N, C-alpha and C positions, 0 to 999 in steps of 0.2 A: 419533237424536241430532242436535241442530243448534245452531247459533250464533244466538241470538235477537237479540243486540245487541252492537255493538262500542263501547266507551266509552273516551274519552281525556280527559286534562286536564293542565295545567301547574301547577306549584306556585304557591300564593298565600299571602299573609300574612293570618292570621285572628286576631282578638282572642279570647283564651281565658283566663279567670281572671286578668285583670289584666295579661296579657302578650301579646306578638305571637308567633304560632306559624306557621312555614312548613310547609305541608302539600300533598301531591299527592292527597289522598283525594277531592277534588271531580272527578268524572268525568261526562261527558255523552255520550250516544249520538251517533255520527257516521254519516252516510250513505255509500253507495258503498264502494269498495274501499280498504283501508288496508294499507300495507306493514308487515309484521311483521319486525323485525330481531332480532338475538341478545339485545339488552338490553331492548327495548321496542317498542311500536308508534309509528309516526310520529305526532307530535303529543302524545305522552304522556311524562311525566317523573315521577321520584320526588324528594321533597324531602330526605329523610334517607337517604343511601345506605349508612349504617352498619347499618341494619336493614331497609331496603326496597330493592327492585330487585336488580340483579346477575343473573348468568347463571341462577342457580337460582330466581329470582323474576321472570323476564322478563314473565310474563303471569299475572294473577290472574283466576281463573274462579269465578263464583258461580252456583249453580243458580237459575233463574227460579222453580222450584217452591217455594222458600223464601219468596218474597215474600208469599204468602198468609198464612203463619204470622206473619211480622213485622208485617203490617198489622193482624192480629188482636191480637197481643201489645202493640202500641204504639198502640192506640186508633184504628185506621183512618187512621193517618198516610199522607199521600200519598207514594208511593215510585216515582219514575221509575227505569228501569233505570240502573245505575251508582251508585246511592245508597250501596252498601256499598264503593265504591271499586274495584269490579271492572272489569277491561278487557273480559272476555267474560262476558256473561250467557248461560247455556247452558240447554238443555233435554235431559233424559234422562241426565244425568251425576251420579248421586247419590254422596255420599261413601262410602257403604257398598258401592258397586258398582265404584268406580274404584280400581285398584291403584296404589301408588307404582311408578313405572317403566313404566306403560302408555304406549304410543306411539300418538298420534293424528295423522290428517291433517285439517287445516281449510283450505279453499281450496287454495292451492298450498304451504302451509307444513306442516311436521311439528313436533310438540311432544311433550314427555315430562313426565308428572306427577312432581313432585318432593316436595311436602310440603303439609300443611294450612296454613291461615292461623292464626297466633296474633295475636289482636287487640291493638292498642296504644291508648293514651289518646286518639289522634286519632279513633278510632271514636266515643268519647264526645263529642268535640268536634263531630263531624259531626252527631250526633243531639241534641246538647245535653243529654246524660244521663250522669251519673257512673257509673251502673250498667250501661252498655251493654257494656263489656268483659266483665264477669262474666256477663251474660245471654247474650251471643254465644257464649262458650266453653261455657257450660253447655248451650246448645241443641244442640251438636254440629253445627250448621249453619254450618260454617266456610268452605266453599269450599276451593279448593286452587290451588297454583301450578304453572305449566308452565315448563320450560326450552325453548328453541327449537333443535331439531336441524337444521332447514332453514328458512331464511328464505323468505318468500313473501308473497302478498297474501291478505287475508281480508275478509269482509264479512258483515253480517247476512243470515241465511237460508242460509248455507253449511252443508252437512252436516258433522258431526263423526264421522269414521270411525275405528274402532279398527283399527290396523295390527298391533300386537303386544301381547299380554297378558303382563305380567310373571309368571314362574312362581313367584316367592316368595309370591304371593297375600297380600300385606299391603295392606289397603285404607287409603284416606285416613282413614276413621273409626277404624281400628285405631290409627293413629299418635296421633290426638287422645286416645283413651282411655288409651293407654299413658303419654302425657304427664301427664295429670291424676290417674292412679291413685296412691294412696298405698301400696297393697299389691297384689301380683300373684298371681292364681290360677295353677295349673299351666298352664292353657291360655294365659293371658296371657304367661307366661314363655316358652312355646314360640313365640308370635307375636313377642315381643320379640327372641328369638334370630334369627328369620327376618328381622325388620326390619333388623338390623345387617348382613345379607348383601345388601341391595338396593343396587346401585351408584348408582341415581338419587337415593337419599336423601342429602341433603347431609351432609358430614362432621361438622358441628356436631351434627346429630341423632344420628348413629351414635355419636359420642363420648359424648353425654349418655346414650344407652341402654346403652352398654357400662359406664359408671360405675354406672348403676342395677343392672345385672346383677352387678357386683362386690360391691355392698352387700348383695344378697340371696343371693349365692353362698357 
């Protein structure tokens, strides 16, 4: 597992459907070592802090393996790393294999997996497609967020080392499926219960899942 690219960007104003939108989704790869702090990487900022950024969304990671799929889906569109707004383009960290609460070391920093990405309309803005949000979520190729448990320096080429595997065994992909499911199978209900016990999962997610459990209980 390794860090393929480190990508940062500052918010910019973009014209979208007749209005000006401030967005931090435009990220570009940067060379050398970058300092990773509790809330973001140096040189990186989020535009709308009500839904982006914060302790539980300090770093957005996206698997490099998904790029081949999207190039095929979107007609061979050129896609430099960072095009999905990710801070880390990674190799070897699939959503089905990474658990919420897993702890990793990257460079001299330590990070904890917190949640999958739920796309917003700005992904459609980035690609110029109204259907991009729906396609992104349906693909299950969401990537995931890290919180930063220890600040440090990171750079492209760094190993991504698993320090601790969360024992609740709830994968990033499980959270996405539980979110979009209209009905739960017995196995999904069991996973849903385990998800509510993962301390690293943000409270908003746990509250949402507890409410779903009440409705089916």
